[in-house]
C-alpha positions in Angstrom: -124.3 108.2 -54.3 -121.2 110.2 -53.4 -118.2 110.4 -55.7 -114.5 110.8 -54.8 -113.8 113.4 -57.4 -113.1 116.9 -56.1 -114.2 118.4 -59.5 -117.6 116.6 -59.7 -120.5 119.0 -60.1 -123.1 116.4 -60.8 -126.5 117.1 -59.3 -126.6 113.6 -57.9 -123.4 114.1 -55.9 -124.0 114.8 -52.1 -120.5 115.4 -51.1 -120.8 119.2 -50.8 -124.2 118.9 -49.1 -122.9 116.6 -46.4 -120.0 118.9 -45.6 -122.3 121.9 -45.2 -125.1 120.1 -43.3 -123.0 117.9 -41.1 -122.0 120.6 -38.6 -125.5 121.8 -38.0 -126.7 118.8 -35.9 -123.5 119.2 -33.8 -124.2 122.9 -33.2 -127.8 122.2 -32.1 -126.6 119.5 -29.8 -124.0 121.8 -28.3 -126.8 124.5 -27.8 -129.1 121.9 -26.2 -126.3 120.7 -24.0 -125.5 124.3 -22.9 -129.1 125.0 -22.2 -129.4 121.8 -20.1 -126.4 122.8 -18.1 -127.9 126.2 -17.4 -131.0 124.5 -16.0 -128.9 122.4 -13.5 -127.3 123.3 -10.2 -123.8 124.8 -10.8 -122.3 122.6 -8.1 -123.8 119.1 -8.4 -124.9 119.3 -12.0 -127.8 117.0 -11.3 -130.7 118.8 -9.6 -132.5 121.9 -10.9 -131.5 125.2 -9.3 -134.0 126.8 -7.0 -132.1 129.8 -5.8 -129.3 132.2 -6.4 -126.5 133.0 -4.0 -125.0 136.4 -3.3 -122.8 136.1 -6.4 -125.8 136.8 -8.7 -127.4 135.0 -11.6 -124.5 132.7 -12.2 -124.7 131.3 -8.7 -127.6 129.0 -9.1 -127.9 126.1 -6.6 -130.3 123.4 -5.7 -131.7 123.3 -2.2 -129.3 120.7 -0.9 -126.1 122.3 -2.4 -127.3 125.7 -1.2 -127.7 124.4 2.4 -124.4 122.6 2.2 -122.6 125.7 1.1 -124.0 127.7 4.1 -123.2 124.8 6.5 -119.6 124.8 5.1 -119.1 128.4 6.0 -120.5 127.7 9.5 -118.3 124.6 10.0 -115.2 126.4 8.7 -115.7 129.3 11.2 -116.3 126.9 14.0 -113.3 124.7 13.2 -110.7 127.3 12.4 -111.5 129.4 15.5 -112.0 126.5 17.9 -115.4 127.8 18.8 -116.8 124.5 20.0 -114.6 121.7 21.6 -115.8 118.3 22.8 -116.0 119.1 26.5 -118.0 122.4 26.0 -121.6 123.1 26.9 -122.9 125.5 24.2 -125.8 127.9 24.9 -127.5 129.1 21.7 -129.2 132.5 21.9 -132.5 132.0 20.0 -134.7 134.9 19.0 -137.0 133.1 16.5 -135.6 134.9 13.4 -133.9 133.3 10.4 -130.3 133.8 11.6 -130.8 132.3 15.1 -132.9 129.5 13.6 -130.2 128.5 11.1 -127.4 128.6 13.7 -129.5 126.5 16.0 -130.1 124.0 13.2 -126.4 123.9 12.3 -125.3 123.4 15.9 -127.8 120.6 16.2 -126.5 118.9 13.1 -122.9 119.3 14.3 -123.8 117.8 17.7 -125.8 114.9 16.0 -122.7 114.0 13.9 -120.5 114.2 17.0 -122.9 111.8 18.8 -122.8 109.3 16.0 -119.0 109.4 15.9 -118.9 109.0 19.6 -121.2 105.9 19.5 -119.1 104.3 16.8 -115.7 105.1 18.4 -114.4 102.5 20.9 -111.9 104.9 22.4 -114.6 107.4 23.7 -111.8 109.9 24.4 -113.6 112.9 22.9 -117.0 113.5 24.6 -120.0 115.1 22.8 -120.5 118.8 23.5 -123.8 119.7 25.1 -126.3 122.2 23.7 -128.8 124.5 25.4 -131.2 127.1 24.0 -132.0 130.5 25.6 -134.8 132.7 24.6 -134.9 136.2 26.1 -138.5 137.4 26.3 -138.5 141.2 25.8 -142.3 141.5 25.6 -142.3 143.8 28.7 -140.6 146.5 26.7 -143.1 146.3 23.8 -146.9 146.3 23.5 -147.8 142.7 22.7 -150.8 140.8 23.7 -150.4 137.8 26.1 -151.9 135.5 23.4 -149.2 136.6 20.9 -146.4 135.9 23.4 -147.8 132.6 24.5 -148.2 131.4 20.9 -144.6 132.4 20.1 -143.1 130.7 23.2 -145.2 127.6 22.4 -143.7 127.5 18.8 -140.2 127.9 20.2 -140.7 125.0 22.6 -141.9 122.8 19.7 -138.9 123.8 17.5 -136.4 122.9 20.3 -138.2 119.6 21.2 -138.0 118.5 17.6 -134.2 118.9 17.6 -133.5 115.6 19.3 -131.6 113.4 19.8 -129.6 114.6 21.6 -132.0 116.5 23.8 -131.6 120.2 24.5 -132.6 122.2 27.5 -134.6 125.4 26.8 -134.5 128.5 28.9 -137.3 131.0 28.4 -136.2 134.0 30.5 -137.9 137.5 30.6 -135.5 140.4 30.2 -136.5 141.9 33.6 -135.1 138.8 35.4 -131.7 140.5 35.2 -132.9 142.3 38.3 -134.0 139.1 40.1 -131.0 139.1 42.4 -132.2 142.4 43.9 -135.5 141.0 45.1 -137.7 143.7 43.6 -140.3 144.0 40.8 -138.2 143.6 37.7 -140.8 145.0 35.2 -141.2 148.2 37.1 -137.5 148.7 37.6 -136.8 148.0 33.9 -139.4 150.5 32.9 -137.9 153.2 35.2 -134.4 152.5 33.9 -135.5 152.8 30.2 -137.5 155.9 31.0 -134.4 157.5 32.6 -132.6 157.2 29.2 -133.8 160.1 27.0 -132.0 159.1 23.8 -133.8 156.6 21.6 -130.6 155.0 20.4 -129.4 154.8 24.0 -132.5 152.8 25.0 -131.9 150.3 22.2 -128.2 149.9 23.0 -129.0 149.6 26.7 -131.4 146.8 26.0 -128.7 145.0 24.0 -126.3 145.3 26.9 -128.9 144.0 29.3 -129.6 141.1 26.9 -126.0 139.9 26.8 -125.7 140.3 30.6 -128.7 138.0 31.0 -127.3 135.5 28.6 -124.1 135.5 30.6 -126.1 135.0 33.8 -128.0 132.0 32.3 -124.8 130.4 31.0 -122.9 130.9 34.2 -125.6 129.6 36.5 -126.2 126.4 34.3 -122.5 125.5 33.6 -122.3 126.5 29.9 -118.9 127.4 28.5 -119.9 129.1 25.2 -122.6 131.4 24.0 -123.5 131.2 20.3 -125.1 134.2 18.7 -126.7 134.3 15.3 -125.1 137.5 14.2 -124.7 137.3 10.4 -122.8 139.4 7.9 -125.7 141.8 7.4 -126.0 142.6 11.1 -122.3 143.0 11.6 -122.1 145.3 8.6 -124.8 147.5 10.2 -122.8 147.5 13.5 -119.6 148.5 11.7 -121.3 151.7 10.4 -123.3 152.5 13.5 -120.4 152.0 15.8 -118.3 154.4 13.7 -121.1 157.0 13.8 -121.3 156.6 17.6 -117.6 157.1 18.1 -116.7 153.5 19.0 -114.0 153.1 16.4 -111.3 152.0 18.9 -113.5 149.1 20.2 -115.0 148.2 16.8 -112.6 145.4 16.1 -113.5 143.7 19.3 -117.2 143.3 18.3 -116.8 141.9 14.8 -114.4 138.9 15.3 -115.4 135.3 15.4 -114.6 134.9 19.1 -115.1 137.4 22.0 -113.6 136.2 25.3 -113.7 139.5 27.2 -116.8 138.1 29.0 -116.8 135.4 31.7 -118.4 133.0 29.1 -116.9 133.5 25.6 -119.2 134.6 22.9 -118.8 133.2 19.4 -120.2 134.2 16.0 -120.2 131.2 13.6 -122.5 132.9 11.0 -120.1 135.9 10.5 -119.6 134.9 6.9 -123.3 134.3 6.1 -125.4 137.2 4.7 -129.0 137.6 5.9 -130.3 137.2 2.3 -128.9 133.6 2.1 -130.2 132.7 5.6 -133.7 134.0 4.7 -133.6 132.0 1.4 -132.6 128.8 3.3 -135.5 129.2 5.7 -138.0 129.7 2.9 -136.6 126.7 0.9 -136.4 124.3 3.9 -139.8 123.7 5.4 -138.4 122.2 8.5 -136.7 125.5 9.4 -139.7 127.1 11.0 -139.2 130.6 12.3 -141.1 132.5 14.9 -142.5 136.0 14.3 -140.0 138.4 15.9 -141.2 139.9 19.1 -138.9 143.0 18.9 -140.1 146.2 17.3 -138.3 148.0 14.5 -135.1 149.9 15.4 -135.2 153.7 15.3 -132.6 156.4 15.9 -129.1 155.7 14.6 -129.6 152.0 14.5 -132.7 152.3 12.3 -131.1 154.8 9.9 -128.0 152.7 9.5 -130.1 149.6 8.8 -132.1 151.4 6.1 -128.9 152.8 4.6 -127.2 149.4 4.4 -130.3 147.9 2.9 -130.2 150.5 0.1 -126.5 149.7 -0.5 -127.3 146.0 -0.6 -130.0 146.5 -3.3 -127.5 148.4 -5.4 -124.7 145.9 -5.0 -125.5 142.4 -3.5 -121.9 142.0 -2.2 -121.8 145.4 -0.4 -122.4 143.9 3.1 -119.6 141.4 2.6 -117.3 144.2 1.5 -118.0 146.2 4.6 -117.3 143.3 6.9 -114.1 142.3 5.1 -112.8 145.8 5.2 -113.5 146.2 8.9 -112.0 142.7 9.4 -108.6 144.2 8.5 -108.6 146.1 11.9 -106.2 144.6 14.5 -108.1 142.4 16.9 -107.7 142.4 20.7 -106.0 139.7 22.7 -109.4 138.4 23.9 -110.7 137.7 20.4 -109.9 134.0 20.6 -110.8 131.1 22.7 -108.8 130.8 25.9 -106.4 127.8 26.1 -107.3 124.9 28.3 -105.0 124.5 31.3 -107.2 122.2 33.4 -105.4 118.8 34.0 -108.8 117.1 34.3 -109.6 117.7 30.7 -108.5 114.8 28.5 -105.2 115.3 26.7 -106.9 114.5 23.3 -109.2 117.4 23.9 -106.4 119.8 24.7 -104.5 118.7 21.6 -107.6 119.2 19.5 -108.0 122.8 20.8 -104.3 123.6 20.4 -104.4 122.4 16.8 -107.2 124.7 15.7 -106.8 127.7 18.0 -105.5 130.7 16.0 -103.3 133.2 17.7 -103.5 136.7 16.2 -100.2 138.4 15.7 -99.8 142.0 16.9 -103.1 141.9 18.8 -104.2 144.9 20.9 -104.2 144.7 24.7 -106.7 146.4 26.9 -107.2 146.0 30.7 -110.0 148.6 31.1 -113.5 148.2 29.8 -116.6 150.4 29.8 -118.8 149.5 32.8 -122.0 149.6 30.8 -121.3 148.2 27.3 -118.0 146.4 28.2 -116.1 148.0 25.3 -112.4 148.1 25.6 -111.1 151.5 26.5 -108.0 153.3 25.3 -105.9 154.5 28.2 -104.9 157.7 26.6 -108.6 158.7 26.5 -109.1 158.4 30.2 -108.1 161.9 31.2 -110.5 163.5 28.7 -113.3 161.1 29.4 -113.3 161.2 33.2 -115.8 163.4 34.8 -117.4 163.6 38.2 -121.2 163.0 38.5 -121.5 164.0 42.1 -122.4 160.5 43.3 -121.6 159.8 46.9 -122.5 156.1 47.1 -120.6 155.3 44.0 -118.2 158.2 43.4 -116.9 158.3 39.8 -118.1 154.7 39.4 -119.2 155.3 35.8 -116.9 158.2 35.0 -114.7 156.0 32.9 -117.6 154.9 30.6 -117.0 155.1 26.9 -118.0 158.3 25.1 -121.0 156.6 23.4 -122.5 155.5 26.7 -121.8 158.8 28.4 -123.5 160.7 25.6 -126.5 158.3 24.9 -127.2 156.4 28.1 -125.9 158.2 31.2 -128.0 161.3 32.3 -126.6 164.6 31.4 -127.6 166.2 34.8 -125.1 165.1 37.5 -127.9 165.4 40.1 -129.7 162.5 38.4 -126.7 160.2 38.4 -127.3 158.7 41.9 -130.9 157.7 41.0 -129.8 156.3 37.7 -127.1 154.1 39.3 -129.7 152.7 41.7 -131.7 151.4 38.7 -128.9 149.5 37.1 -128.8 145.7 37.7 -126.4 144.5 40.4 -124.3 142.6 37.8 -123.4 145.8 36.1 -122.6 147.6 39.4 -120.4 144.7 40.5 -118.5 144.7 37.2 -118.0 148.4 37.4 -116.5 148.1 41.0 -114.1 145.4 40.0 -113.4 146.7 36.5 -109.9 147.8 37.4 -108.7 144.2 38.0 -108.6 143.7 34.2 -108.1 140.5 32.3 -105.0 138.4 33.3 -105.3 135.9 30.5 -102.8 137.7 28.3 -100.4 138.0 31.3 -100.7 134.3 31.9 -99.7 133.5 28.3 -96.7 135.8 28.5 -95.3 133.9 31.5 -96.6 130.5 30.6 -93.2 129.1 29.9 -92.1 130.0 33.4 -95.0 128.3 35.1 -94.8 124.8 36.6 -97.2 122.2 35.3 -99.2 120.0 37.6 -96.8 117.1 37.2 -93.6 119.0 38.0 -92.2 119.4 41.5 -91.1 122.7 42.8 -87.4 123.0 43.3 
């Protein structure tokens, strides 16, 4: 029995005991509650965490929240930069790795939701964008068995076929088909071209240039309006350092933006804010995201050294890759680092309003009307006098004399007498682009005089 006297010292009185022992159950409950919260996803507070984000131990997510977080980064990049609009036909470059597998899955989910909204909408004013998949087979440049290649291509076909509805067309194109317009043996010509490049880094970079040219060719021949690459934060961070080492500092900002419209078909990078570590984790957690063993060999030369260096930095500090990309992102972009505006009167007005709403116009962007005939990097006019040199070519005199310093040093032959033979090995698309490179890009000029142009509905006075 408890008494009401504050001076009672009776052994039968429990007043003091209750005051001392009462807080203990509450403390234990708080500890248990704290432990239970630590064992739950930091976002939904319901499911158990299965992975950690780039933020470290405090960023514990369940599988669904982790995927939604990555998809949110993807969707924000697509929306804010107008990467994909309703009338577009999107070609996804698929290599079989985690990055390209995730971007293919996210594009499919975005298309699937657009299809559901279209079916439920009575207006039908905004069509559903189309999606195609392109796989560049580079087995001719590596020593792989035919069984290995056939198994990989079969797995890729199965992955794409399972991403339906809507159905998606798959293009499996060998890298040597870039020479198909010349009517010769592509494999032999590709081998001779790569053998003519003595620098290891130059060979790797040339293959990258040929790959993007082939993607442009596939997209142009099949009516696609966008090319989606799976370049993630980790790969862009490596490119920032390697491009700096190669002397490509002026053109660096053109390669790391969300949108690159210097090509005939604009190239977009929706995974620019997603590190490779998170993409690999998602593929390991989600059993439906099956990846294909990469067919490309490891990089060597400058690219391999930079990749190893960035990997060490990432192990020391998990946010180092993001810091590199954010720092490089402060560079001034070029005028072509955004999606061109739609001026076609046949496009529905709702589509044009949708694009105008989300298209971001960079302030103070750089302008460049000259590009490297090999890698298509923008060139600084003040560097022309020092970079020009004659290679003694008679058929194409000084055709590649205005190439960037990186291509001149790593790809083009040092001996002027070998230049004529080297030019004959290049694909016709590259030669044609070099011949017409002086025409430049008139999209910026059109924007500057847009207010003085007559629209289709106005009569000329």
